[in-house]
C-alpha positions as a LaTeX table, in Angstrom:
\begin{tabular}{lrrr}
\hline
Residue & $x$ (\AA) & $y$ (\AA) & $z$ (\AA) \\
\hline
Met1 & 280.43 & $-27.12$ & 245.18 \\
Leu2 & 282.74 & $-25.04$ & 247.07 \\
Ser3 & 283.44 & $-25.95$ & 250.75 \\
Ser4 & 283.14 & $-23.61$ & 253.58 \\
Ser5 & 285.21 & $-25.89$ & 255.81 \\
Glu6 & 288.39 & $-23.98$ & 257.33 \\
Gly7 & 291.46 & $-24.65$ & 255.09 \\
Ser8 & 289.56 & $-25.24$ & 252.12 \\
Ile9 & 289.86 & $-21.82$ & 250.32 \\
Gly10 & 292.93 & $-21.57$ & 248.36 \\
Asn11 & 294.06 & $-19.08$ & 245.60 \\
Ser12 & 292.57 & $-21.06$ & 242.57 \\
Gln13 & 289.02 & $-20.91$ & 244.28 \\
Ile14 & 289.55 & $-17.21$ & 244.89 \\
Val15 & 290.20 & $-16.85$ & 241.27 \\
Arg16 & 287.07 & $-19.27$ & 240.42 \\
Ile17 & 284.83 & $-17.30$ & 242.85 \\
Phe18 & 285.35 & $-13.95$ & 241.53 \\
Ser19 & 286.77 & $-14.37$ & 238.14 \\
Asp20 & 284.38 & $-17.04$ & 236.99 \\
Cys21 & 281.34 & $-16.35$ & 238.92 \\
Ile22 & 281.11 & $-12.61$ & 239.85 \\
Phe23 & 283.20 & $-10.96$ & 237.39 \\
Asn24 & 282.04 & $-13.10$ & 234.29 \\
Lys25 & 278.93 & $-11.55$ & 232.94 \\
Gln26 & 278.21 & $-14.76$ & 231.15 \\
Thr27 & 277.35 & $-16.56$ & 234.79 \\
Pro28 & 274.00 & $-17.94$ & 234.76 \\
Asn29 & 272.07 & $-15.32$ & 236.81 \\
His30 & 274.94 & $-12.70$ & 236.79 \\
Lys31 & 272.57 & $-9.89$ & 237.56 \\
Ser32 & 271.38 & $-11.71$ & 240.66 \\
Leu33 & 274.52 & $-12.96$ & 241.95 \\
Val34 & 275.86 & $-9.35$ & 241.86 \\
Glu35 & 272.80 & $-8.15$ & 243.46 \\
Asp36 & 273.05 & $-10.76$ & 246.06 \\
Phe37 & 277.03 & $-10.01$ & 246.87 \\
Phe38 & 276.27 & $-6.55$ & 247.32 \\
Leu39 & 273.51 & $-7.32$ & 249.32 \\
Thr40 & 275.54 & $-9.40$ & 251.33 \\
Val41 & 277.92 & $-6.60$ & 251.76 \\
Val42 & 275.36 & $-4.28$ & 252.96 \\
Glu43 & 274.51 & $-7.12$ & 255.68 \\
Ala44 & 278.05 & $-7.63$ & 256.77 \\
Tyr45 & 278.41 & $-3.69$ & 257.12 \\
Arg46 & 275.34 & $-3.72$ & 259.41 \\
Arg47 & 277.25 & $-6.80$ & 261.19 \\
Thr48 & 280.58 & $-4.88$ & 261.36 \\
Cys49 & 278.72 & $-1.56$ & 262.96 \\
Glu50 & 276.94 & $-3.85$ & 265.34 \\
Phe51 & 280.11 & $-5.87$ & 266.42 \\
Tyr52 & 281.97 & $-2.28$ & 267.15 \\
Phe53 & 279.30 & $-0.50$ & 268.56 \\
Leu54 & 279.43 & 2.02 & 265.41 \\
Pro55 & 276.52 & 4.06 & 264.03 \\
Cys56 & 275.27 & 2.29 & 261.03 \\
Ala57 & 275.08 & 5.44 & 258.33 \\
Asp58 & 272.24 & 5.57 & 256.14 \\
Asn59 & 274.39 & 7.26 & 253.65 \\
Val60 & 276.79 & 4.26 & 253.58 \\
Leu61 & 273.83 & 1.76 & 253.11 \\
Asn62 & 272.39 & 3.85 & 250.41 \\
Glu63 & 275.85 & 3.77 & 248.42 \\
Leu64 & 276.37 & 0.05 & 249.27 \\
Ser65 & 272.61 & $-0.59$ & 247.94 \\
Gln66 & 273.74 & 1.65 & 245.04 \\
Leu67 & 276.45 & $-0.82$ & 244.01 \\
Lys68 & 274.41 & $-3.35$ & 243.14 \\
Gln69 & 272.78 & $-1.30$ & 240.62 \\
Glu70 & 275.87 & $-0.53$ & 239.00 \\
Tyr71 & 276.94 & $-4.23$ & 238.23 \\
Glu72 & 276.98 & $-4.09$ & 234.19 \\
Glu73 & 279.96 & $-1.40$ & 234.59 \\
Met74 & 281.86 & $-3.52$ & 237.19 \\
Phe75 & 285.07 & $-4.89$ & 236.46 \\
Gly76 & 287.44 & $-6.41$ & 238.84 \\
Tyr77 & 290.60 & $-8.44$ & 239.45 \\
Val78 & 292.22 & $-10.39$ & 241.81 \\
Asn79 & 295.90 & $-9.40$ & 242.61 \\
Phe80 & 298.09 & $-12.24$ & 244.28 \\
His81 & 301.32 & $-10.73$ & 246.20 \\
Tyr82 & 303.20 & $-12.17$ & 249.10 \\
Gly83 & 301.14 & $-15.12$ & 249.68 \\
Ala84 & 298.13 & $-12.72$ & 250.18 \\
Ser85 & 295.55 & $-11.35$ & 247.82 \\
Asp86 & 293.23 & $-8.35$ & 247.32 \\
Ile87 & 290.24 & $-8.28$ & 244.87 \\
Val88 & 289.67 & $-4.78$ & 243.45 \\
Leu89 & 286.09 & $-4.29$ & 242.25 \\
Ser90 & 285.46 & $-0.79$ & 240.54 \\
Thr91 & 282.07 & 0.49 & 239.08 \\
His92 & 281.70 & 4.32 & 237.45 \\
Ser93 & 281.29 & 5.53 & 241.61 \\
Thr94 & 282.97 & 3.15 & 243.79 \\
Ile95 & 286.11 & 1.36 & 244.26 \\
Val96 & 285.85 & $-1.65$ & 246.57 \\
Ile97 & 289.23 & $-3.41$ & 247.72 \\
Ile98 & 288.74 & $-6.88$ & 249.39 \\
Thr99 & 291.80 & $-7.93$ & 251.39 \\
Val100 & 291.79 & $-11.92$ & 251.24 \\
Lys101 & 292.52 & $-13.91$ & 254.46 \\
Gln102 & 292.23 & $-17.62$ & 253.36 \\
Gln103 & 293.21 & $-19.59$ & 256.52 \\
Glu104 & 295.48 & $-17.10$ & 258.48 \\
Asn105 & 294.37 & $-14.81$ & 261.04 \\
Trp106 & 294.51 & $-10.89$ & 260.05 \\
Cys107 & 296.82 & $-8.50$ & 261.20 \\
Phe108 & 295.62 & $-4.86$ & 262.34 \\
Glu109 & 298.54 & $-3.14$ & 260.79 \\
Ser110 & 298.84 & $-5.02$ & 257.42 \\
Asp111 & 295.57 & $-5.67$ & 256.34 \\
Val112 & 293.57 & $-2.90$ & 257.51 \\
Lys113 & 295.81 & 0.31 & 258.37 \\
Lys114 & 298.09 & $-0.43$ & 255.68 \\
Gln115 & 295.32 & $-1.47$ & 252.98 \\
Phe116 & 293.37 & 2.02 & 254.24 \\
Asn117 & 296.67 & 4.08 & 253.36 \\
Ile118 & 296.75 & 2.60 & 249.77 \\
Leu119 & 293.05 & 3.19 & 249.37 \\
Ser120 & 292.84 & 6.63 & 250.24 \\
His121 & 295.58 & 7.36 & 247.69 \\
Tyr122 & 292.84 & 6.26 & 245.13 \\
Glu123 & 290.04 & 8.79 & 246.31 \\
Pro124 & 291.79 & 11.96 & 245.08 \\
Gln125 & 292.98 & 10.24 & 241.75 \\
Thr126 & 289.57 & 8.97 & 240.69 \\
Asn127 & 286.82 & 10.86 & 242.43 \\
Lys128 & 285.00 & 7.58 & 243.51 \\
Arg129 & 283.75 & 6.35 & 246.68 \\
Leu130 & 286.00 & 3.80 & 248.70 \\
Leu131 & 284.94 & 0.82 & 250.52 \\
Gln132 & 287.40 & $-1.47$ & 252.32 \\
Val133 & 286.51 & $-5.39$ & 253.14 \\
Leu134 & 288.14 & $-7.72$ & 255.11 \\
Leu135 & 287.27 & $-11.29$ & 253.73 \\
Val136 & 288.01 & $-13.84$ & 256.55 \\
Ser137 & 286.53 & $-17.08$ & 257.62 \\
Lys138 & 283.73 & $-16.87$ & 260.16 \\
Met139 & 285.59 & $-19.36$ & 262.36 \\
Thr140 & 289.09 & $-17.76$ & 262.05 \\
Trp141 & 287.33 & $-14.67$ & 263.21 \\
Glu142 & 285.43 & $-16.11$ & 266.21 \\
Asn143 & 288.64 & $-18.17$ & 267.10 \\
Gly144 & 290.77 & $-15.06$ & 267.01 \\
Arg145 & 288.13 & $-13.12$ & 269.52 \\
Lys146 & 288.90 & $-15.83$ & 271.67 \\
Asn147 & 292.83 & $-15.83$ & 271.58 \\
Thr148 & 294.32 & $-13.56$ & 274.15 \\
Arg149 & 297.48 & $-13.06$ & 272.03 \\
His150 & 295.17 & $-12.16$ & 268.74 \\
Met151 & 292.58 & $-10.19$ & 270.52 \\
Ile152 & 294.86 & $-6.88$ & 270.43 \\
His153 & 293.86 & $-6.63$ & 266.60 \\
Tyr154 & 290.16 & $-6.61$ & 267.25 \\
Lys155 & 290.70 & $-4.00$ & 269.88 \\
Lys156 & 292.93 & $-1.75$ & 267.58 \\
Leu157 & 290.27 & $-1.99$ & 265.15 \\
Arg158 & 287.66 & $-1.07$ & 267.41 \\
Asn159 & 289.79 & 2.12 & 268.67 \\
Tyr160 & 290.70 & 2.97 & 264.95 \\
Leu161 & 287.32 & 2.78 & 263.81 \\
Arg162 & 285.90 & 4.78 & 266.70 \\
His163 & 288.27 & 7.30 & 267.26 \\
Glu164 & 291.42 & 7.51 & 264.92 \\
Arg165 & 290.13 & 7.00 & 261.18 \\
Asn166 & 288.90 & 10.05 & 260.04 \\
Ser167 & 287.07 & 8.90 & 256.97 \\
Asp168 & 283.78 & 8.47 & 255.17 \\
Thr169 & 285.30 & 4.99 & 253.88 \\
Pro170 & 283.19 & 2.26 & 254.94 \\
Phe171 & 284.93 & $-0.69$ & 256.67 \\
Val172 & 283.44 & $-4.35$ & 256.44 \\
Val173 & 284.01 & $-7.42$ & 257.75 \\
Leu174 & 282.98 & $-10.12$ & 255.33 \\
Phe175 & 282.62 & $-13.93$ & 255.85 \\
Trp176 & 283.78 & $-16.52$ & 253.13 \\
Glu177 & 281.01 & $-18.55$ & 254.30 \\
Asp178 & 278.49 & $-15.70$ & 253.36 \\
Val179 & 280.14 & $-15.57$ & 249.87 \\
Leu180 & 280.14 & $-19.24$ & 249.31 \\
Arg181 & 276.39 & $-19.46$ & 250.49 \\
Leu182 & 275.30 & $-16.98$ & 247.92 \\
Leu183 & 277.16 & $-18.86$ & 245.23 \\
Asn184 & 275.85 & $-22.14$ & 246.55 \\
Asn185 & 272.37 & $-20.62$ & 246.50 \\
Asn186 & 272.65 & $-19.31$ & 243.00 \\
Lys187 & 273.22 & $-22.80$ & 241.69 \\
Asn188 & 269.66 & $-23.60$ & 242.52 \\
\hline
\end{tabular}
Protein backbone atom coordinates (compact mmCIF):
# COMPACT_ATOMS: atom_id res chain seq x y z
CA MET A 1 0.00 0.00 0.00
CA LEU A 2 1.28 3.45 -0.88
CA SER A 3 1.69 5.97 1.90
CA SER A 4 0.46 9.52 1.74
CA SER A 5 2.71 10.87 4.46
CA GLU A 6 4.93 13.80 3.54
CA GLY A 7 8.15 12.73 1.90
CA SER A 8 6.97 9.28 0.94
CA ILE A 9 6.32 9.99 -2.75
CA GLY A 10 9.38 9.44 -4.93
CA ASN A 11 10.02 9.12 -8.65
CA SER A 12 9.58 5.35 -8.57
CA GLN A 13 6.18 5.72 -6.92
CA ILE A 14 5.09 8.32 -9.50
CA VAL A 15 5.94 5.84 -12.23
CA ARG A 16 4.15 3.07 -10.33
CA ILE A 17 1.02 5.14 -9.72
CA PHE A 18 0.60 6.34 -13.27
CA SER A 19 2.34 3.71 -15.41
CA ASP A 20 1.33 0.60 -13.51
CA CYS A 21 -2.13 1.71 -12.45
CA ILE A 22 -3.72 4.47 -14.51
CA PHE A 23 -1.99 3.93 -17.88
CA ASN A 24 -2.04 0.14 -17.73
CA LYS A 25 -5.26 -1.18 -19.23
CA GLN A 26 -4.52 -4.61 -17.69
CA THR A 27 -4.89 -3.18 -14.17
CA PRO A 28 -7.82 -4.80 -12.36
CA ASN A 29 -10.80 -2.46 -12.40
CA HIS A 30 -8.98 -0.16 -14.85
CA LYS A 31 -12.16 1.45 -16.15
CA SER A 32 -13.42 2.34 -12.69
CA LEU A 33 -9.95 3.52 -11.61
CA VAL A 34 -9.67 5.93 -14.56
CA GLU A 35 -13.26 7.11 -14.09
CA ASP A 36 -12.58 7.71 -10.39
CA PHE A 37 -9.36 9.53 -11.25
CA PHE A 38 -11.19 11.96 -13.53
CA LEU A 39 -14.00 12.38 -10.99
CA THR A 40 -11.27 13.28 -8.51
CA VAL A 41 -9.94 15.86 -11.00
CA VAL A 42 -13.46 17.32 -11.30
CA GLU A 43 -13.70 17.67 -7.52
CA ALA A 44 -10.21 19.19 -7.43
CA TYR A 45 -11.28 21.72 -10.10
CA ARG A 46 -14.28 22.69 -7.96
CA ARG A 47 -12.02 23.00 -4.90
CA THR A 48 -9.54 25.15 -6.85
CA CYS A 49 -12.32 27.46 -8.04
CA GLU A 50 -13.70 27.72 -4.52
CA PHE A 51 -10.27 28.43 -3.03
CA TYR A 52 -9.57 31.26 -5.50
CA PHE A 53 -13.18 32.52 -5.66
CA LEU A 54 -13.42 31.74 -9.36
CA PRO A 55 -16.57 30.75 -11.23
CA CYS A 56 -16.86 27.03 -11.71
CA ALA A 57 -17.60 26.89 -15.44
CA ASP A 58 -20.22 24.37 -16.55
CA ASN A 59 -18.46 23.81 -19.88
CA VAL A 60 -15.25 22.89 -18.02
CA LEU A 61 -17.13 20.49 -15.75
CA ASN A 62 -18.68 18.88 -18.84
CA GLU A 63 -15.29 18.60 -20.57
CA LEU A 64 -13.72 17.07 -17.47
CA SER A 65 -16.60 14.62 -17.15
CA GLN A 66 -16.13 13.68 -20.80
CA LEU A 67 -12.55 12.58 -20.09
CA LYS A 68 -13.69 9.60 -18.05
CA GLN A 69 -15.56 8.33 -21.09
CA GLU A 70 -12.43 8.54 -23.25
CA TYR A 71 -10.33 6.28 -21.00
CA GLU A 72 -9.94 3.54 -23.63
CA GLU A 73 -8.21 5.96 -25.99
CA MET A 74 -6.03 7.51 -23.28
CA PHE A 75 -2.28 7.22 -23.38
CA GLY A 76 0.28 8.87 -21.19
CA TYR A 77 3.82 9.06 -20.05
CA VAL A 78 5.90 10.40 -17.18
CA ASN A 79 8.65 12.84 -18.09
CA PHE A 80 11.43 13.35 -15.53
CA HIS A 81 13.57 16.45 -15.94
CA TYR A 82 15.81 18.51 -13.68
CA GLY A 83 14.58 16.79 -10.53
CA ALA A 84 10.94 17.45 -11.36
CA SER A 85 8.47 15.49 -13.40
CA ASP A 86 5.45 16.00 -15.57
CA ILE A 87 2.76 13.55 -16.45
CA VAL A 88 1.15 13.90 -19.84
CA LEU A 89 -2.22 12.28 -20.50
CA SER A 90 -3.86 12.48 -23.89
CA THR A 91 -7.20 11.39 -25.27
CA HIS A 92 -8.61 12.08 -28.72
CA SER A 93 -9.98 15.42 -27.48
CA THR A 94 -7.81 16.57 -24.56
CA ILE A 95 -4.21 16.93 -23.41
CA VAL A 96 -3.66 16.99 -19.64
CA ILE A 97 -0.28 18.10 -18.31
CA ILE A 98 0.26 17.42 -14.63
CA THR A 99 3.18 19.21 -12.97
CA VAL A 100 4.33 16.98 -10.14
CA LYS A 101 5.75 18.41 -6.96
CA GLN A 102 6.81 15.48 -4.83
CA GLN A 103 7.92 17.02 -1.56
CA GLU A 104 9.00 20.53 -2.36
CA ASN A 105 6.98 23.72 -2.55
CA TRP A 106 5.70 24.83 -5.90
CA CYS A 107 6.73 28.05 -7.59
CA PHE A 108 4.33 30.22 -9.59
CA GLU A 109 6.78 31.15 -12.35
CA SER A 110 8.16 27.70 -13.14
CA ASP A 111 5.33 25.37 -12.12
CA VAL A 112 2.35 27.39 -13.35
CA LYS A 113 3.17 30.18 -15.76
CA LYS A 114 6.03 28.48 -17.61
CA GLN A 115 4.09 25.21 -17.83
CA PHE A 116 1.06 27.06 -19.20
CA ASN A 117 3.22 28.67 -21.89
CA ILE A 118 4.50 25.22 -22.86
CA LEU A 119 1.00 23.78 -22.80
CA SER A 120 -0.44 26.60 -24.92
CA HIS A 121 1.87 25.60 -27.80
CA TYR A 122 0.10 22.23 -28.03
CA GLU A 123 -3.37 23.63 -28.67
CA PRO A 124 -2.93 25.05 -32.19
CA GLN A 125 -0.94 22.00 -33.30
CA THR A 126 -3.32 19.37 -31.98
CA ASN A 127 -6.71 21.09 -31.95
CA LYS A 128 -7.31 19.48 -28.54
CA ARG A 129 -8.64 20.98 -25.34
CA LEU A 130 -6.02 21.53 -22.67
CA LEU A 131 -6.00 21.00 -18.91
CA GLN A 132 -3.25 22.15 -16.56
CA VAL A 133 -2.86 20.38 -13.22
CA LEU A 134 -0.53 21.04 -10.30
CA LEU A 135 -0.11 17.87 -8.21
CA VAL A 136 1.12 18.60 -4.67
CA SER A 137 0.66 17.14 -1.24
CA LYS A 138 -2.10 18.71 0.80
CA MET A 139 0.32 19.32 3.65
CA THR A 140 2.74 21.17 1.34
CA TRP A 141 -0.17 23.24 -0.01
CA GLU A 142 -1.51 24.10 3.45
CA ASN A 143 1.91 24.84 4.95
CA GLY A 144 2.85 27.04 2.00
CA ARG A 145 -0.29 29.13 2.46
CA LYS A 146 0.79 29.88 6.03
CA ASN A 147 4.43 30.65 5.18
CA THR A 148 4.86 34.38 4.56
CA ARG A 149 7.78 33.80 2.17
CA HIS A 150 5.82 31.33 0.07
CA MET A 151 2.44 33.08 0.27
CA ILE A 152 3.43 35.31 -2.67
CA HIS A 153 3.06 32.32 -5.03
CA TYR A 154 -0.57 31.82 -3.95
CA LYS A 155 -1.27 35.52 -4.49
CA LYS A 156 0.39 35.49 -7.91
CA LEU A 157 -1.61 32.43 -8.90
CA ARG A 158 -4.84 34.03 -7.70
CA ASN A 159 -4.19 37.22 -9.67
CA TYR A 160 -3.10 35.25 -12.71
CA LEU A 161 -6.20 33.06 -12.72
CA ARG A 162 -8.56 35.97 -12.05
CA HIS A 163 -7.11 38.72 -14.23
CA GLU A 164 -4.17 37.82 -16.45
CA ARG A 165 -4.71 34.39 -17.90
CA ASN A 166 -6.78 34.88 -21.04
CA SER A 167 -7.42 31.26 -21.65
CA ASP A 168 -10.10 28.64 -21.67
CA THR A 169 -7.56 26.18 -20.27
CA PRO A 170 -8.71 25.12 -16.80
CA PHE A 171 -6.23 25.04 -13.93
CA VAL A 172 -6.55 22.42 -11.19
CA VAL A 173 -4.72 21.87 -7.91
CA LEU A 174 -4.81 18.14 -7.23
CA PHE A 175 -3.57 16.63 -3.97
CA TRP A 176 -1.47 13.48 -3.78
CA GLU A 177 -3.69 12.31 -0.96
CA ASP A 178 -6.70 12.29 -3.32
CA VAL A 179 -4.84 10.17 -5.87
CA LEU A 180 -3.49 7.76 -3.28
CA ARG A 181 -6.92 7.41 -1.67
CA LEU A 182 -8.54 6.39 -4.94
CA LEU A 183 -5.76 3.89 -5.63
CA ASN A 184 -6.13 2.39 -2.16
CA ASN A 185 -9.94 2.31 -2.56
CA ASN A 186 -9.54 0.56 -5.91
CA LYS A 187 -7.56 -2.26 -4.26
CA ASN A 188 -10.54 -3.10 -2.06
